[in-house]
C-alpha positions in Angstrom: -33.9 4.5 -19.9 -30.6 4.9 -18.0 -27.6 2.6 -18.0 -28.6 1.0 -14.7 -31.9 -0.2 -16.3 -30.0 -1.4 -19.3 -27.6 -3.4 -17.1 -30.6 -5.0 -15.3 -31.9 -6.3 -18.6 -28.5 -8.0 -19.5 -27.8 -9.2 -15.9 -26.1 -7.0 -13.4 -24.5 -9.9 -11.5 -23.8 -13.3 -13.0 -21.2 -15.5 -14.7 -20.1 -12.5 -16.9 -19.3 -10.3 -13.9 -17.7 -13.1 -11.9 -15.4 -14.0 -14.9 -14.5 -10.3 -15.1 -13.6 -10.2 -11.4 -11.5 -13.3 -11.8 -9.6 -11.9 -14.8 -8.9 -8.7 -13.0 -7.7 -10.4 -9.8 -4.1 -10.6 -11.0 -3.4 -6.9 -10.9 -4.9 -6.8 -7.4 -2.4 -9.6 -6.3 0.6 -7.9 -8.0 0.0 -4.5 -6.4 0.9 -5.4 -2.8 3.8 -7.4 -3.9 5.3 -4.3 -5.4 4.0 -1.8 -2.9 5.4 -3.8 0.1 8.6 -5.1 -1.7 10.8 -2.6 0.2 10.3 -4.8 3.3 12.7 -7.2 1.6 14.7 -5.0 -0.8 15.5 -2.5 1.9 16.1 -4.8 4.8 19.4 -4.3 6.5 20.6 -7.2 8.7 23.1 -6.8 11.6 26.4 -5.3 10.6 29.4 -3.5 12.1 32.7 -2.0 11.2 35.5 -4.2 10.2 37.7 -4.9 13.2 41.4 -5.1 12.3 43.4 -7.7 14.1 40.4 -9.8 15.2 41.5 -13.3 16.2 40.0 -16.2 14.5 38.9 -17.9 17.7 38.6 -16.7 21.2 36.1 -17.2 24.0 35.7 -13.6 25.2 33.7 -12.3 22.2 31.6 -9.7 24.2 34.6 -8.1 25.8 36.4 -7.8 22.4 33.4 -6.1 20.8 32.9 -3.9 23.9 36.5 -2.7 23.6 36.3 -1.9 19.9 32.7 -0.6 19.3 30.9 2.3 21.1 27.2 1.9 22.1 24.3 3.7 20.5 21.7 5.6 22.7 19.5 2.5 22.7 22.3 0.5 24.3 23.2 -1.6 21.3 26.7 -1.8 19.8 27.2 0.7 17.0 26.8 -0.6 13.4 28.7 2.3 11.8 31.3 3.5 14.3 34.4 2.0 16.0 37.0 3.3 18.3 40.3 4.4 16.7 42.0 2.5 19.5 40.5 -0.3 21.6 38.9 1.0 24.7 40.4 -0.1 28.1 38.0 -2.3 30.0 38.3 -3.4 33.6 40.1 -6.7 34.0 40.8 -6.9 30.3 44.0 -6.8 28.2 42.2 -6.2 24.9 43.6 -2.7 24.3 46.6 -1.6 22.5 49.7 -1.5 24.7 50.6 2.0 25.8 47.0 3.3 25.8 45.9 5.3 28.8 43.0 3.4 30.4 41.3 6.6 31.4 41.6 8.3 28.0 38.4 8.8 26.0 39.2 7.3 22.6 38.1 9.0 19.4 35.2 7.5 17.3 35.7 7.2 13.6 33.0 6.3 11.1 33.4 3.7 8.4 30.7 3.2 5.9 29.9 1.8 2.5 32.6 -0.3 1.0 34.7 0.3 4.0 32.1 -1.5 6.1 32.3 -5.2 6.5 28.8 -6.7 6.9 28.9 -9.5 9.3 27.1 -11.3 12.2 24.1 -12.1 10.0 22.7 -14.3 12.8 22.4 -11.4 15.1 25.6 -12.0 17.0 25.1 -15.8 17.2 28.4 -16.7 15.6 31.9 -15.3 15.4 33.8 -15.0 13.0 31.0 -14.3 10.6 29.6 -17.0 8.3 29.6 -16.9 4.6 27.4 -14.2 2.9 24.4 -16.3 2.1 20.8 -16.5 3.0 20.6 -12.7 3.4 17.3 -10.9 3.0 17.1 -9.7 -0.6 20.9 -9.8 -0.7 20.8 -6.4 0.9 20.0 -4.7 -2.4 23.8 -4.6 -3.1 24.5 -2.4 -0.1 28.2 -3.2 -0.3 28.1 -2.1 -4.0 25.9 1.0 -3.6 26.9 2.2 -0.1 23.3 2.4 1.2 24.3 2.2 4.9 25.2 4.5 7.8 25.3 8.1 6.6 23.6 7.1 3.3 20.8 5.0 4.8 18.4 7.8 3.9 18.8 6.9 0.2 17.4 3.4 1.2 14.2 4.9 2.5 14.1 7.5 -0.3 13.7 4.7 -2.8 10.3 3.8 -1.3 9.3 7.5 -1.3 10.2 7.9 -5.0 8.1 4.8 -5.8 5.0 6.1 -4.0 5.5 9.5 -5.5 5.5 7.8 -8.9 2.2 6.1 -7.9 0.8 9.5 -7.0 1.7 11.1 -10.4 0.6 8.0 -12.3 -2.8 8.0 -10.6 -3.5 11.5 -12.0 -2.2 10.6 -15.5 -4.1 7.2 -15.8 -7.2 8.8 -14.4 -7.3 11.3 -17.2 -6.2 9.0 -20.0 -8.5 6.2 -19.0 -11.5 8.6 -19.3 -10.3 9.7 -22.7 -9.0 6.5 -24.3 -10.8 3.8 -22.4 -10.1 1.5 -19.5 -9.1 -1.6 -21.4 -6.5 0.1 -23.6 -4.9 1.9 -20.7 -4.8 -1.4 -18.7 -2.8 -2.8 -21.5 -0.4 0.1 -21.2 -0.1 -0.4 -17.5 0.7 -4.1 -17.9 3.3 -3.5 -20.6 5.0 -0.6 -18.9 5.1 -2.3 -15.5 6.7 -5.3 -17.1 9.3 -3.4 -19.0 10.2 -1.0 -16.2 10.4 -3.6 -13.6 12.8 -5.7 -15.8 14.9 -2.5 -16.1 14.9 -2.1 -12.3 16.1 -5.7 -11.9 19.0 -5.0 -14.3 20.0 -1.8 -12.6 23.8 -1.2 -12.4 23.6 1.9 -10.1 21.4 3.3 -7.4 20.4 6.2 -9.6 19.2 3.8 -12.3 17.3 1.8 -9.7 15.6 4.9 -8.1 14.5 6.2 -11.5 13.2 2.9 -12.8 11.3 2.2 -9.5 9.7 5.6 -9.7 8.6 5.0 -13.2 7.4 1.5 -12.2 5.2 3.2 -9.5 3.7 5.4 -12.2 2.9 2.3 -14.3 1.4 0.3 -11.5 -0.8 3.3 -10.6 -2.8 2.2 -13.7 -3.9 -0.9 -11.9 -5.1 1.1 -8.9 -7.1 3.5 -11.0 -8.5 1.2 -13.8 -9.2 -2.2 -12.3 -11.9 -1.4 -9.8 -14.0 0.9 -12.1 -13.7 -1.7 -14.8 -15.2 -4.2 -12.5 -17.9 -2.1 -10.9 -19.2 -0.5 -14.1 -20.4 -3.9 -15.1 -22.1 -4.5 -11.7 -25.5 -3.5 -10.5 -25.9 -1.3 -7.4 -26.9 -4.1 -5.1 -23.8 -6.2 -5.6 -21.1 -3.5 -5.7 -20.3 -3.5 -2.0 -20.0 -7.3 -1.8 -17.9 -7.5 -5.0 -15.7 -4.7 -3.8 -14.9 -6.3 -0.5 -14.4 -9.7 -2.3 -11.9 -8.0 -4.7 -10.0 -6.5 -1.8 -9.2 -10.0 -0.5 -7.0 -10.4 -3.5 -4.8 -7.7 -2.1 -4.5 -9.7 1.1 -3.6 -12.8 -0.9 -0.8 -10.8 -2.5 0.5 -9.7 0.9 0.7 -13.3 2.1 2.2 -14.5 -1.2 5.0 -11.9 -1.0 6.1 -13.5 2.3 6.4 -16.9 0.7 8.2 -15.6 -2.4 10.6 -13.5 -0.3 11.4 -16.6 1.8 12.1 -18.8 -1.2 14.0 -16.2 -3.3 16.8 -14.3 -1.5 18.5 -12.6 -4.4 16.9 -9.2 -4.8 17.1 -9.2 -8.6 15.4 -12.6 -8.9 12.8 -11.5 -6.3 11.9 -8.4 -8.4 11.7 -10.6 -11.5 9.4 -13.1 -9.8 6.8 -10.5 -8.7 7.0 -8.9 -12.2 6.8 -11.8 -14.7 3.1 -12.5 -14.0 2.4 -9.3 -16.0 3.2 -11.3 -19.1 0.2 -13.8 -18.8 -1.8 -10.8 -17.5 -1.4 -9.2 -20.9 -2.9 -12.3 -22.5 -5.9 -12.2 -20.2 -6.9 -8.8 -21.6 -8.3 -10.7 -24.7 -11.2 -11.7 -22.5 -11.6 -8.6 -20.4 -14.5 -6.4 -21.7 -14.3 -2.7 -22.1 -16.7 -0.7 -20.0 -20.0 -0.4 -21.9 -20.9 2.7 -19.9 -17.7 4.4 -21.1 -18.3 3.3 -24.7 -21.7 4.9 -24.6 -20.4 8.1 -23.3 -18.0 8.2 -26.3 -20.8 7.4 -28.8 -19.4 4.0 -29.7 -22.8 2.3 -29.7 -21.8 -0.6 -31.9 -19.0 -1.8 -29.6 -21.2 -1.3 -26.5 -24.0 -3.3 -28.2 -21.6 -6.2 -28.9 -20.4 -6.4 -25.2 -23.9 -6.1 -23.8 -25.2 -8.9 -26.0 -22.2 -11.1 -24.8 -23.1 -10.2 -21.2 -26.7 -11.2 -21.7 -25.8 -14.5 -23.3 -23.3 -15.5 -20.5 -25.8 -14.5 -17.8 -28.7 -16.3 -19.5 -30.8 -13.2 -19.9 -33.3 -13.1 -22.8 -32.4 -9.6 -23.8 -34.7 -8.6 -26.7 -34.0 -6.5 -29.7 -36.2 -3.7 -28.2 -34.1 -3.3 -25.0 -30.8 -3.6 -26.9 -31.8 -1.9 -30.1 -29.6 0.8 -31.7 -32.3 3.4 -30.9 -32.4 2.5 -27.2 -28.6 2.5 -26.9 -28.4 5.9 -28.7 -30.8 7.4 -26.2 -28.7 6.1 -23.3 -25.6 7.3 -25.0 -27.1 10.8 -25.4 -28.2 10.9 -21.8 -24.7 9.9 -20.6 -23.0 12.5 -22.8 -25.3 15.4 -21.6 -23.9 15.1 -18.1 -21.3 17.8 -17.5 -17.9 16.5 -16.8 -17.0 17.2 -13.2 -13.8 18.8 -12.0 -11.9 18.9 -8.7 -13.0 22.5 -8.2 -16.6 21.3 -7.9 -15.6 19.6 -4.6 -14.9 23.0 -3.0 -17.5 25.3 -4.5 -20.2 24.7 -1.9 -19.8 24.9 1.9 -20.9 21.4 3.0 -19.2 19.6 0.2 -16.0 21.6 0.9 -16.2 20.6 4.5 -16.6 16.9 3.6 -13.7 17.0 1.1 -11.3 18.6 3.6 -12.2 16.1 6.3 -11.9 13.2 3.9 -8.4 14.4 2.8 -7.2 14.4 6.4 -8.7 10.9 7.0 -7.2 9.4 3.9 -3.8 10.9 4.6 -3.9 9.4 8.1 -5.1 6.0 6.8 -2.3 5.6 4.2 0.4 7.1 6.5 -0.4 4.7 9.3 -1.0 1.7 7.1 2.3 1.9 5.2 4.1 3.0 8.3 3.1 -0.2 10.1 3.4 -2.4 7.1 7.0 -1.4 6.2 8.3 -1.4 9.8 9.0 -5.1 10.5 12.1 -4.5 12.7 12.2 -4.9 16.4 9.7 -7.8 16.5 10.2 -11.3 17.9 9.6 -12.9 14.5 11.8 -13.0 11.4 10.8 -10.8 8.5 9.2 -13.6 6.5 6.9 -14.8 9.3 6.1 -11.2 10.2 5.0 -10.5 6.7 2.9 -13.7 6.6 1.2 -12.8 9.9 0.6 -9.2 8.7 -1.1 -10.6 5.7 -3.2 -13.2 7.5 -4.5 -10.7 10.0 -6.1 -8.6 7.2 -8.7 -11.3 6.6 -10.5 -11.0 10.0 -10.1 -7.2 9.8 -12.3 -7.2 6.7 -14.9 -9.3 8.5 -14.7 -6.8 11.3 -15.5 -4.0 8.9 -18.4 -5.9 7.3 -20.0 -6.4 10.7 -19.2 -3.1 12.2 -20.5 -0.9 9.4 -23.8 -2.7 9.5 -24.3 -2.3 13.3 -22.2 0.6 14.5 -22.3 2.7 11.3 -19.6 4.0 9.0 -18.5 7.0 11.0 -17.9 5.1 14.3 -16.2 2.3 12.4 -13.9 4.7 10.6 -13.0 6.5 13.8 -12.8 3.3 15.9 -10.4 1.5 13.6 -8.1 4.5 13.3 -8.2 4.9 17.1 -7.3 1.2 17.5 -4.3 1.7 15.2 -3.2 4.8 17.1 -3.5 3.0 20.5 -1.6 -0.1 19.3 1.2 2.1 18.2 1.1 4.2 21.4 1.2 1.1 23.6 4.3 -0.1 21.7 6.1 3.0 22.9 5.4 1.9 26.5 6.5 -1.7 26.0 10.2 -2.4 26.6 12.0 -3.6 23.5 13.1 -6.7 25.4 9.5 -7.9 25.6 9.3 -9.1 22.0 6.0 -11.0 22.4 4.1 -7.9 23.5 5.7 -5.7 20.9 4.8 -8.2 18.2 1.2 -8.6 19.4 0.7 -4.8 19.4 2.3 -4.5 15.9 -0.1 -7.2 14.5 -3.1 -5.4 16.2 -1.9 -2.1 14.6 -1.8 -3.7 11.2 -5.3 -5.2 11.6 -6.8 -1.9 12.6 -5.0 0.0 9.9 -6.2 -2.4 7.3 -9.8 -2.2 8.6 -9.5 1.6 8.4 -8.3 1.3 4.8 -11.3 -0.9 3.8 -13.8 1.4 5.6 -12.4 4.5 4.0 -13.3 3.4 0.5 -16.9 2.5 1.5 -17.5 5.5 3.7 -16.0 8.1 1.2 -18.0 6.7 -1.7 -21.2 7.2 0.2 -20.4 10.8 1.2 -20.0 12.2 -2.3 -22.9 12.7 -4.7 -23.1 10.5 -7.7 -22.1 13.3 -10.1 -18.9 13.8 -8.2 -18.3 10.4 -6.6 -15.4 9.3 -8.8 -13.9 12.7 -8.7 -14.0 12.8 -4.9 -12.5 9.3 -4.6 -9.8 10.4 -7.0 -8.9 13.4 -4.9 -8.9 11.5 -1.6 -6.8 8.7 -3.1 -4.3 11.3 -4.4 -3.9 12.7 -0.9 -3.7 9.2 0.5 -0.8 8.3 -1.8 1.0 11.4 -0.5 0.7 10.0 3.0 2.0 6.6 1.7 5.0 8.3 0.1 5.9 10.1 3.3 5.6 7.0 5.5 9.0 5.5 4.6 10.7 8.9 5.2 9.2 9.1 8.7 11.2 6.1 9.7 14.3 8.2 9.4 13.1 10.2 12.5 14.6 7.4 14.7 17.9 9.3 14.2 16.4 12.1 16.4 14.6 9.9 18.8 14.2 6.1 18.6 10.4 6.2 19.3 9.6 9.2 17.1 8.5 7.3 14.0 5.9 5.3 16.0 4.8 8.5 17.7 4.3 10.1 14.2 2.4 7.2 12.8 0.2 6.9 15.9 -0.3 10.7 16.2 -1.4 11.1 12.6 -3.8 8.1 13.0 -5.3 9.7 16.1 -5.8 13.0 14.3 -7.5 11.2 11.4 -9.8 9.4 13.9 -10.9 12.7 15.5 -11.5 14.1 12.0 -13.6 11.1 11.0 -16.0 11.9 13.9 -16.7 15.3 12.2 -18.1 13.6 9.1 -21.9 12.8 8.7 -23.1 9.3 9.2 -24.3 7.5 6.0 -25.8 4.4 7.5 -29.4 4.0 6.3 -29.1 7.3 4.5 -30.1 7.7 0.8 -27.1 8.2 -1.4 -26.9 11.8 -2.7 -27.2 12.1 -6.4 -26.5 15.8 -6.8 -24.5 18.6 -5.0 -27.8 20.0 -3.8 -28.6 16.7 -2.1 -25.4 17.0 -0.1 -26.0 20.6 0.8 -29.5 19.7 2.1 -28.1 16.9 4.2 -29.5 13.7 2.8 -32.6 12.5 4.7 -32.8 9.0 6.2 -34.1 6.3 3.9 -35.0 2.7 4.1 -32.5 1.9 1.5 -30.8 -1.4 2.2 -27.1 -1.1 3.2 -26.2 -3.7 0.6 -27.5 -1.3 -2.1 -25.0 1.3 -1.3 -22.4 1.4 -4.1 -18.8 1.2 -3.3 -16.7 2.7 -6.1 -13.4 1.4 -5.0 -11.8 -0.9 -2.5 -8.1 -0.7 -3.0 -5.1 -0.7 -0.6 
């Protein structure tokens, strides 16, 4: 008797599993609030150099700014440069006496503490209003000099964070297999709470960058542990539905972040607010069960027996002593332990599995790169940053419905390629739309976010069906690792606007297009029997009448 048969006897889907999903919903909500927090922490409102001698009141504001500030290549007045002497303008007396009107004045840069942040309303008022109501209080830009020449440090913070997530995924993946899912989930909760509190108390940029990187490593425990801990208590028929349901908690966290960011403007309090729910989350672990499958692989039969009996009672299953006897559990434990532990090298030993692994790595890199590129780029839209974040979260719900319908009718491969192509086209059309047409730019950005989210959801389902059972978790771990690399590079790609304003969008769209073409090279898994062994993959799994709902989905995590 295998573990799946054992799970059928105690109830593979019932009140026990639903309670488990509910208890593990909190980490799924917290993840997007931390992953997308740079939208508010790293937001930079309109600013410009301090202009000496500016009068308190005058009617010709545009002429004054034109005389003192040069223009950027996009036509906007510079934020970080000013003329050393006011420029002579036609029909204007706003230049210093004695300056030659035809002389080209020098341009001098002022940044950091020499820069006066002003015009928070986007040029609607002059002189500037009081420094209040600013997005995230600018992450103490005046204190840490994260503007102008040092704006790269701003984007680098997000990259450090995602690099921490990448490293943490490897660490937690190994430790959770060795010491258990529940114990490592406690470590993830406690370390996330402590490190985030340290981030909020940062007194320097170096301290903030280090603590945010370590926080990313801690939060990686949620991405690695939560979904397996849910799915290892679910039968095969309900894993896909439960996985998609769990992914909606991520969407809820995206929308909740918009509300919290709108209500709390100070960056330290904002960081505290999205972190403090970890405290009650620690208490909920009292009711979260350890994975009985993992306990049996470790030979801890007594503990597994206790959890299985509790599962049977809550689900109303009359599990007898024969099915849950110590002898029966010992046989299952022996069978689980005889399976050779897979390694990442197994994914590249045979030709077809190597081909699938390489293609999936490209697809996952493109999915993460485009998703976080679109999600973190909320500038240049006709909506304020809070409303944009709310719309970006709301549009994820219909995108999940799109995935559910599309994979059942069009298949996994076409859905994967189509959603990535849709994201690439949305980003491409944004390059053709004039920045002045805010409505079209916003609509295309929302469409890009919807398609990138749909691609993310499809990637988990599609990839889990491509790998054999003996290597499924290992394959998902490898692709998720490469995906996090794409997510860590997405914020840095935004710095390409210094070379060409449209280059970041071109990079996001180009990588998404490459991933879409690569997805077409993968085999279709619709109505195909799930491979159990490496030999099944090499023989190209034959079609089967297996119901699509029975196809397991190991993970659904943004």
